[in-house]
C-alpha positions in Angstrom: 95.6 10.9 52.7 97.0 12.3 49.4 95.2 14.6 46.9 92.7 12.6 45.5 91.4 10.8 48.7 90.9 14.7 49.6 89.4 14.9 46.5 87.1 12.4 47.0 86.2 13.5 50.0 85.0 16.9 48.5 83.7 16.0 44.8 80.4 17.2 46.0 80.9 20.7 47.0 83.3 21.2 44.1 82.6 22.4 40.5 83.8 19.7 38.1 86.4 22.0 37.0 87.8 22.5 40.8 88.1 18.5 41.1 89.9 18.4 37.0 92.1 21.1 38.9 92.4 19.3 42.0 93.3 16.0 40.1 96.5 18.1 38.5 98.1 17.9 41.9 99.2 14.4 41.0 102.2 16.5 39.5 102.9 18.0 43.0 101.8 15.0 44.9 103.1 12.2 42.4 101.6 8.7 42.4 102.6 5.8 40.8 99.9 5.2 37.5 99.4 1.7 39.0 98.3 2.7 42.3 95.5 4.6 41.0 93.5 1.8 39.7 92.2 1.6 43.5 90.0 4.7 42.9 86.7 5.0 40.6 87.3 4.4 36.8 86.4 8.3 36.4 89.4 9.5 38.7 91.8 7.3 36.8 90.7 8.5 33.7 90.8 12.0 34.6 94.2 11.6 35.5 95.3 9.7 32.7 93.9 12.6 30.5 95.9 15.6 32.4 98.9 13.1 31.4 97.9 13.1 27.8 97.6 16.7 27.7 100.6 17.6 29.4 102.5 15.2 26.9 100.7 16.8 24.1 101.2 20.1 24.8 105.1 20.0 25.9 106.0 17.4 23.3 103.2 16.9 21.2 102.3 13.1 19.9 105.9 12.0 19.0 106.4 12.9 23.3 103.9 10.6 24.4 104.8 7.8 22.6 108.3 8.4 23.7 107.8 9.1 27.0 106.7 6.7 29.8 103.0 8.2 28.9 103.5 5.6 26.2 102.9 2.9 28.6 99.4 3.9 29.6 98.3 4.4 25.5 95.7 1.5 26.6 94.3 3.5 29.4 94.7 6.9 27.7 92.3 5.6 25.3 89.6 3.7 27.4 89.7 7.1 29.5 89.1 9.4 26.2 86.4 6.9 25.2 84.4 7.3 28.3 84.6 10.8 28.3 82.9 10.6 25.2 86.3 12.3 23.1 86.0 9.3 20.7 88.1 10.9 17.7 91.1 11.7 19.9 90.5 8.3 20.9 91.3 6.9 17.7 93.6 9.4 16.9 95.4 7.3 19.8 94.9 4.1 18.7 96.5 5.4 14.7 99.6 6.1 16.4 100.1 2.7 18.3 100.9 1.4 14.8 103.3 4.1 14.0 107.2 3.2 14.4 108.7 5.7 16.5 110.6 7.3 14.0 107.3 8.1 12.1 107.7 11.7 12.6 105.2 13.3 9.8 102.8 10.4 10.4 102.3 11.9 14.1 103.1 15.3 13.1 99.8 14.8 10.4 98.1 13.4 13.4 98.7 16.1 15.9 97.0 18.3 13.1 93.7 17.0 14.1 93.9 16.7 17.5 91.8 18.8 20.5 94.7 20.9 21.4 94.7 22.3 17.5 91.1 22.3 16.6 88.5 22.3 20.2 90.4 22.9 23.0 87.4 24.2 24.9 85.6 21.4 23.3 87.2 18.9 24.6 87.6 20.2 28.1 84.0 20.6 28.2 83.9 17.3 27.4 85.7 16.4 30.6 83.8 18.2 32.7 80.2 17.0 31.8 82.2 13.3 32.7 83.2 14.1 35.7 79.5 16.0 36.7 78.1 12.5 35.4 79.9 10.5 37.7 80.0 12.5 41.0 77.8 10.9 43.0 74.7 12.8 44.8 
């Protein structure tokens, strides 16, 4: 049993934020991103959002599109849309068209991300999404 299975067993005992925090164990108990597809969509979405957040904070949008996370851009866009972060999803859509060397384009759009504008509001959307998806 991995951290996802353990969290799903306890999801109704956990707040949305506790569930979100438990999904950050993806870094201490790594799982191939293709293997998470057996889990509910919202679990997949939360993990892709955590990956996006981590990369954005560490390396910015250029890093997101230059590291292994680039292989999951479409999944990340879907995850952002599913939780209601439409503007964030649109930023990634625009970045998909950039040449990796277009640092100015990435930096311009990075200034529009939640990280530089509404950090708390972004995570509130994710928490609300988890809460909606929890089964009673």
